[in-house]
N, C-alpha and C positions, 0 to 999 in steps of 0.2 A: 706270499703266493707266487709260485713260479710263473714266469711270463710265457704263455703259450705262443706257438708259432703263428705268424700272420696267416689268416685264411683268405685265399683269393677266390672270389666267386664271380661268375659271369652272368649278367642279366641280358638276355637276348630279346630283340624285338620279335614278338610272336606273330603268327598268323591269327586273324580274327576268329574267335570261337563261333560255333554255330549260333549261340545266343546273341552274339554281337551282330551277325549277319541278318538276323531276323529284325533288327532295329530296336531302338531303345523304348519305343512306346509301350510295348507289352511288358517291359521289364521295370517300369516305373511304378512299382507298387510298394508302398512303405510298410515295413513290418511294424506291428504294434510294439511300442516301447523303444523304438529307435531314438536315442536321446544323447547325441554326442555334441561336444562343444566346438566353438570356433577357435582358430589359432593362426599361426603364421610359421613359415619355415625358419630354421635357425641360421643365425650368422655363423658361418663356418670358421671364422677366425678364432683361434684358440681351441678349436674342437679337435676331435680325433679322426674326423673323416678326411679322406684324401682329396686332393685338389680336383680330381676328375669328377667327384660327386657334385661339385658346384655347377657343373655344366648341364645338369639335368639328365633326363633319360632319352634325349632326342637322338643320340648316336646309335649305330647298329649294336655296338658292344660297349659295355660299361664295366669297369673293374672297380670293385669295392673292397678295400682292405680293412679288416677289423679283427681284433682279437676275440676269440670265442671264450666268453666268460661263463661262469657257472650259471649266472642269471639267464644268459642266452640259451644254454643247454636246457635249462628248466623249461623255458618258454617253448623251445623246439619240441620237447617231449610232450608238452601239453597240447600244442597245436597240431601234432601229428595225427591226432584223432579228430581234428576239427578243420581239416583243410577245406572240405566242401562248405563248411559254415563260413570260413573266411572269404572264399571265392564269392559266395552269394552276397556277403556283407560288402566286400570290396566293389562288386559290380553295382550293388544298390546305391552306395554312396556316389560312385562315379556317374550313375545315371540320374539319380534324384538331384544331384547337384549340377546337372548338365546346364551350364551357363555359357554365355559368350565371354570367354576369358582372354580372347585376343586383345592385345593392348596396343595403343598408339599414343604418341607423345601428346601431352596437353600443352599446346603453345598458344592458341587463340581462344582459350577458355571455351572450346567447342566440344560438346559431349555427344557421343554416339548413343542415342537412346533407341537402340535397335530392339524391336519387339521379338519376343520368343513365342513359339506356338504352344509351349507347355510350361507349367510351373513345376518347380521341384524344391525339395527341402535341403538346406545345407547344414552341416554340422562340422565343427572342427575346432582347431586350435593351432598351436605352434609347437614345435620343436622340443629339444631335450635338455636335460642337465645330467652330467655325469654323477655317479655316486653309488652307494650301496642300495640295492633294491630289496631291502628286507620287508618292505610293506607288501610286496607281492605275496609273501607267505600268508599274510593276513587275508589277502584277497582270495587265495586258494582255500584257506581254511573256511571261509564263508561261502565256498562253492560259487565264486564269482564267475566262473566260466560256464556254469551249468545253464542249460537252456531254460530251465524253469524260472530263473531270475530275470531272464532277458525280457525286457519290456515292462518290468515292474514299475508302476507309477507313471507310465508314459501315457500320452494322449492316444486314445484308440480311434484313429482316423486315417484316412487314406487320401491326404490332400495333395501330395506330390508338388510342393511349392518350394521355391528357393530364391535366394538373392543372386542376381547375376552380377557380373563384374563390370558391366557398362562398357567393356572394351576400352579401358582407359588406364593410364599410368597414374600413380599417386603423385600429388603435389607435395614433394618432399624436399625439405631443406632449402627452399628458395627464400630469398629475402622478402620481408613484408613490404618492400617498396615496389614490388612488381608482382604480376600475377602469372608469370611464366613458370612452367614446371621444369625441374632439373632432376637429373637421374641420381638421386642420393639414396642411401639405404633408409628404409622405413624405420622410424623411431620405434615402432612396434616390434620389428624384427630385432633391432639392436637390444631392446629391453628383454624380450622373451628368449632371445637366442644366447644369452650369456650363461656360461657354465659356472655355477658356484662350487668352489672347493669346500672341503670339510672345514678348513680353517676359517673361510669366510662365513660359513654358516654359524660356527661357534662364536665368531666375533659379533655377528648380527644379533644373536640371541641375548647378548649381554652388553650391547653397545651403548655408550653414552654419546649422544650426537653433539657435535660441535659445529656451530654456525660460524663460518670463516669468511664469508663475503657478503656484501650488501650492494644493492642496486636501487636507485629511486623508483618508486611505483608510478605508473602512468596516471596522470590526472588526479593524484591523491596527495595533497600537500601534507607534509609532516609524516609521510609514510614511506617505507622502503621494504623491499624484498630481501630477506636474508636466507642463506642456504648453506648446506653442507656439501662437501666434495668440491668438484670443479665448477666454476661459475659458467653457466651457459647463456647468461643474459648480458646485454651490453649496458654501458653506463648511462646511455640515453633512454634505457628502458624499452626500446622499440625494436631493434633489429634481431628479432627472435628467429628461430627455425621452427617450421611446422610442416606437417605432412598430411594435407587433406586430399581425399579423392576429388577429382575435378568436378564431378556432378554435384557433390556437396558444396564445394567452394562456389561454383557458379550460382547455385540456387540460393545460397546464403547471401552472396553479393547482390543478387537481384532483390531479395527480400529487404536488405539493408537500404538499397536505393529507393524501393517502393515506399518505405516508411519515412523517407525524407532525410536519411542519413547521408553523410559525406565523408570522404577520406577514410574509406573502409580499412585500408591497409594499416592506418595508424590508430584505429579505434580500440576501445577497451575490450570489445569482444574478441578481436584478433589477438590482442596482447594476452588476455587470459587463456585463450585457446593454446597459444604458444607455450605457456607454462605447463598446461595440462599435457601437451604433446611431449614434454620432457620425461613423462612417466615417473616423475618424483611424487612423493607424498606432499600434499599442499594443505596449509592452514591459513585460511583467509577469514579472520574474525573482526573485520572492520567494514563489513559490507552493509551499506544503508539498505534496509529492507523496503520492499514496495509499500508497506503500510506506513512508513515514515516519510512519504513523499520522495522516496529514493528509487522510483520506477526505473529511471535510466540506468543507474548503476546496478541495481538488482537484476534487471533484464540482461545487461551486458554479461554479467557473470553466468547467469543461467544459460544464455545462448552458447557461451564458451564451453561449459561442461556438457551440454546436450550435443553439440557438434563433435566433441571429443568422443562421446559415447557412441554416436552413430558411426563415426569414422572407425573406431575400434571394432565394432561389430561387422561393418561391411568389409573392411580390409581382411579381417580374419576369415570371413566367408570366401573371399576371392582366393586366398592362399590355399585353403582347404580344397577348393574346387580344382585348382591347378594340380594338386597332388592326386586327387581322384582321377583326373584325366591321365596322369602319368601311369597310375596303377592299372587303369583300364587297358593300357597299351601292352602290359605284360601278359604273358600267356599263363593264365590261372596261377598267379603268384602263390607260392607256398610259404610256409613260415620262415624259411631261411632267407628268402629275399627281403622280407620285411625286417627280420632281425638285424640284418647287416646293411640296412639302408635307413639310417635314423632320420633322414629328411622327410620320411613319411610320418613321423611322429608329430602330429599336429592337433591332437585332441586333448581335452580335459576329461574328467570323469563324467561330467554332465554338461548340458548345453549352455545354460545361463552364464553370461559373462559380466554383466553390469547390474549392480544393485544400487538403487537410489532410495535413501531413507528420508522421509518427509514427515512433518508433524501432524498435518491436518488434510482432510479430503479436499478442501477448497484450494490448498496449495498444490496438491497432487493434480487437481484439475488444471490449474494454471500451467504446470510443468509439462504435462502430457499433451495438452493442446498445443503448446509451443513446440514440443517434440514432433508432432504431426505436421505443423506448419513448416518446420525446417527440413523435413524429409523431402527429397526431390519428387517432383510430380509423377514421374514414371514409376516410382516405387509406392505410391499411395493411390493407385487407381481406385482401390476399394479399401475403406477403413471399416473393418468388421466390428459390430456391436457398439457403434458410436452412440446410438440412442440410449442403450442400456448404461453406458458409461456416463453420459450426461445426467441421466436420472440418479445414478448412484453417487456421483461425486459433486454434482451441481445442485441447482435449485430449479424447480419448475417455473414457468412464466408467471403464474399467479403468485407463487411464493416469492419470486424476485421482486415483483411490484410491491408486495407487502413489506419486504425487507427495506426497500428503498424509502417507502413512506415512513417506516419506523425510524430509519436513520436520520431523516430530516427533523424528527421530533426529539431524537435522543440527545441527552445531555452528556453522553460519553465523548471522550476525545476522538478526533478524526482517525488516529492511528488504530484505536480500539475497534472502531466501526469497520475500517478497511480489513482488519485481520479476522474478525469474528462474525461479520455479517453473512458470510457464505456458510458452506457446510463444514462445521468445526468438529466433526467426528474424528477421533484420533485412532480408530481401529479399522485398518484396511490393508489390502494386499492385492496386487494385480500383476499378471504376467503379460508381456508384450512380445509378439513374434513378428519379425520382418520377413516377408517373402518377396519374390521378384516384383510382384505387382500390387501387393497389399500389405496393410498393417493389421495384425490380428490382436485386438484387445481381449482380455480374459482368456488368453491361451493357457493351456496346462503349464505348470511351472517347469516341468522337465523339458518341454518343447519350446520354452520361451527363450528369447535372446536377452531380455531385460526384465528385471523385477522392480516394481515401484511399490514401496510398503512403508507403513509406519512402524516404529520400533515395537509398539504394543501388538500390532498385527503379527509380527514375526514371533514375539514372545508367546503368543497364543498357540502358534504352530508348534513351537518347541514343547509346550505343555502337552499338546495332543499327541505328539510323537512319543513322549515318555509314557503316556497312559496306554495308547493303542499301538501294539507292536507292528501292525501292518502299515502304519504311517511312518514317514521319515522326512527329514529336511536335507536330503542329499543334494538337492538342487542348489544348495549354497556351497558345494564342495569345490566348484571351479570358478568362483567369482574372481575376476581379474581387475575390475575397476569398482571401487566402493565410493559412493558420493553421499555425504551427509549434509543436506542443505537446511538452512534455518535452524542451526544447532542451538541458538539462543532460545527458540521457542520449545525445542525438545527438552532443554534443561528445566523449563518450567513444568514439564510433564513428568518425566522420570529418566534422568540421564543414565542410570544403571542399566536400563533396557538396551541402550546403545552398546555399552560395554559387554553385555551378554551376547548380543548379536555378533560383535567382532570376534569374540571367543569361539563362536560356532562356525565361523567362516573357514573354508579351505580345509575341512577335516576329511579324513578317509571315509568314503561312502560305505554304507552297509550292503548295498546291492550294486549290480553291474549297470542296470538301467539301459541295456542295449548297446553299450559302448564296446567297441573292439579294443581289447587290451593291447593289441599290437600297434595301435595308433596313438596310445596315450603317451604324452611327453614324459621323459624320464624324471624330471624334477617334480612332477605330480606324484609319481610312484615313490619318490624319495621322501615325500612329505614336506617339500620345500615350497609349496605353492604360496604360502603367506609371505615369503620373501620376494615374490614377484608381483604381488597385488599392489596396485596403486590406490591409495586412500586419500580422499579429498574432503576436508571439513570446511564448511562455509557458515558464517553467522554474523550477527551484529556485534558481538563482543566475545571475549575469551575469559574463561574462568579456570580454576585449578583443575576441575574434573576434565574439561576439554583438553587442557594442556597436558595432563597426565596421560590421557588416552593417546594423544598424538605422539608424545615422546616415548612411551613405553610399549604400547601395543602395536604400533605401526612399525614394521621392520623391513620396509622396502629397501632392497640392496642399492637402488639407484640414489637414495638419499632423500632429503627433505628440503622444502621451501616454505617459509612462513612470512607473513606480513607483520612488520614491526611498526608501531605507531607512537607518535608523541601526541598526547591529548592536551587540549586546552582547558578541559574541565567545564562544569555546568554551573558553577557558583554564580556567574552573572545572571542566570535565569531565575534566581531567587529574588522575587519582587519585594517581599516584605523585609523590613529591617530587623532581621533575626540574628541574635548573637549565637554563633555556631562554635561550640567548644569541642575540640577533638582530644580525646584522652587515650594515650597509648598504653596498652598492657603488654608485658613481656612474657614470652614463652620460649622454651628451649627447642622445640621441634614442631613441625606441622601436625604431627599426631596428637600433640597436647593442646592445640589451639582451642578446641571446643571446651575442654575442661578449664583452661585458664580464663577463657572469656566468661564462663559461668561464674567462676569464683570471683572475678573482678566485679561482676554485676552484683552478686550477693553481698560482697563485703564492702565495696566502695560506693556503688551507685544506689542500690535499693535503700540503705539506711537514710539517705537524704530525702528520697521521695516518700518513704514510709512515715517519717516524722512531720512532713509538710501537711498543712491543713488544706492547701490548694489542690483542687482536682484538675481534671482535663489533661491528664498525663497519658500520652500514647507511647507504648513500647513497640517499636518496629523490629521484627526479626526477619531474616532472609529466608530461612527454610523451616520445614516442619520438624526436622531433627533438632533444631534449636528451640522451636516453639514448645515442644513437650516438656523439657526440663524446666524451662522458665515458668510455664503454666503450673507444673507440679510444685515448684518452689513458692509461687504466690499463694497457692492453696494452703500450703503448710504454714505460711505466715499469716493466714486469715486476712489477706489483703483484699481490699475492696476493688474488684476488677471484673471486667467482662472480656469476652474473647471473640475474635473474628478471624478464624483460621481456615485452613484448606478444606476441612471436612465439617465445618459448622453448618447446621441446618438453616434453611432460609428463614424459618420462623424465629430461630434463636438470633440470627443476624439482625433482623428488624428490631427485635427487643433490645439487643445490645446497643445498637446505634441510638435508640431513644434514651436508654438508661444513661449512656455516656453523655449525651447532649444535655440532658436534664440534671446531671450531676449526681444521679443515684448510684453511680459507680465511679470511683475515683480514677481508675486506670482502664485502659483498653489495650489488650494484647493483639497485635495485628501482624499478619504475615505478608511478605512480598508476593507470594503466589496468589493469595486471595485478592490482592490489589490487581495483579496481572489479569486474572480471569473476570473480575467484576468492576474494577476501577470505581470503587465507592467514593462518594463525596462525604467524608467524615466531618461532622460539625462538632464544635466544642473543644477543639484541641488548643490548649494553652501552652503546654510544654511537650517537647518531643525528645524521646530517648531512642537513639538508633543503636540497638543491641548489636546488630551486624549490618554493614552497609549493603544496600540493595545491589543486585547484579546489574539491573537495568538503570543506567545513569539518569534517564529522564524521570524516573520515579522520585529521585531525591528532591529536585525543585518542585515537582508536582505536589508532594506531600507537605513540604515546608510551606508552600503557598496556601495550604488549607488551614494554617494556624489562625486562630482568632486574634485580630490585631489588638495588642495591648502593650503597655510599656514593659511588662515582665516576661515577654516571650523569650524562650531559650531553646536551644537544641544541643543535646549532648551526644556525641558520637564516640563509640568504643571501636578501637582498631588495633591491630598488631602488624608486625612487619610482613606477615604472611597474607595480609589483605591488600598488598600493593596493587594487584590487578584492578580491583574495584576502586581503590583509593585514587589512582591516577585518572580514572575516567571521570571522577567527580571534582577533585581539586586541581587536576592537571598533572602532567608527568613530572615536571620540574619540582613543583611543590611536594608531590608525593615522595620523591626521592629524599628531599630534605627532611620530611617528617619521619621517614623510616630510619634514617641514619643519625638524626640529631640526638644530642645528649639530653635535650629537654623531652618531656613526655606529654606536655599539654600545649595545644595550639589553638588560637582563636581567630575566627573569620567573622567579619561583620558586614 
């Protein structure tokens, strides 16, 4: 394509329009369906904009040089008939987002909590990415510019509320050893302002990530952070760079002191926030959950990602507000001014920017309550629908007393009670909107800043959108931060739901939803949003499914950081003197593991127990997919067995336990998932066959300690080299490596 001549255009400071002179109060009326996302302006380094553009629009004249592309001409022709529409939209954003954006340096941790007379709504995003804008053709084909689509799926209200900028600079790039702010570029700007080339996009789509650096983890012995690309962490694990808004930092610091904490700058909370602020994908799967008496560690990680989410939302809003103010100073800007000033491209397709996936309502209650606590006081003068939220996600007072009484009498382990004594419904979804003075729970998804949901809740929405054409899930099109917390619990539910959700993120929306196409970042239009999304996975352990999702489906161009651990194992927790025999079976690939495991059981293990006259044999399988072929095989062999699986009826469970204990059934087929949800005390176990090692390491000694004490107690464990992640959590990392690589195939622990 021939290179066109540089087009020089002049943007002049205009006189105020008649509408401006009347004042903003009468103009602050929100159109139905206005649903635009937050963002931040672009880092001009490496871009195509001239140096003059970085100075803003404050001067009398500003020269913007840019080549007129076919894409620009197309948009100009489209906007020629919609100039009045843009003027109205531009004014509306500028007025609804009317906030105190004047900034001052944050030196003494002093925040200007200046009150505003009116609330207004902000929407926005960040910046651009160069590339081919073929996706615009699809938007045009779907009549995305038409007025009839404008407002589809949006909240029909006229609330005129917004997040103000607090009149403050960001705490960016300062050392964690002090609280003074320094004028560094925002990590958000640096992340979203990068322009991906076609070569980079092609490389990311097929990239095999290499972890080339390691740094010790804070307060976690035998653990270290490992990452791709350039190392941004120091060897002491503490001198990170982060960029909090001063009001967030001050409120968080006060909360930390109130709770009795000390040395906030060197805390786990600040350390994890610093990693989040790098905008890299994060895998932390050695987090002690709150239900395992790991409240301190679990809360530290939760605080870190909550503050990162709030910071991302608030900073994006401030940056969009600044652009709205600049646009308001222009004299009814036409399409050409917007086309040739990419600094105004600060929106996504829709408003929601943060998605948090959680397994249970009780955990969502815990996270959202902490989210409200960590929100600065001036931003939560009113928390809307809090009573409804408490009723839906928590337990009533009478119900809580009943649960407490039952807990005292329960024979279940303490971790089971802590996890399941609350509302353990796994089907929920809630939108959260932040305005200048309030937090709105249950906001419409298209007007929300954050969505908290269970994977099952989102899967249900996907199904509804497929059946009913008027419904869609376009509110997931502009997610910039994805957080999956308690991934280990979600694995016990259905991990494939998480994989489906990730595949649905950052897709091209089917409707406009009130967003001005002239403000959408180029890399959204290019279909590159998934390369800018930060994904954070947190859990108690890692397995192959979690690892595969992190390595293959997350393609953040900034790179990845994961926690690598050396495990000591849980064998010392086996109280009984049980002979534990580990037998390794060989397989050529991970795809053939299940087949090889079944063949080894059918040919090597089952003949021994089938010919034995002794009963009390439990066969433990990890998943339902392994349970089904083993069950069918035992039926085909007319084996004397009972089953206790994921979908076994309660009446059948009680009968099976009695039959097994009384010896009426020789074998019991038991699944890890059934144990996770019920934690049964199985009596009558004399010999244990572990068909596949449990994911949760604490289940191994727990089940072995249920064996009836006798001189002939044995435990046979089947494993392959592809079971290393589970194996090292049970026998220890060093022992697991030897067992995987050794020429021998049988190992004995006593």
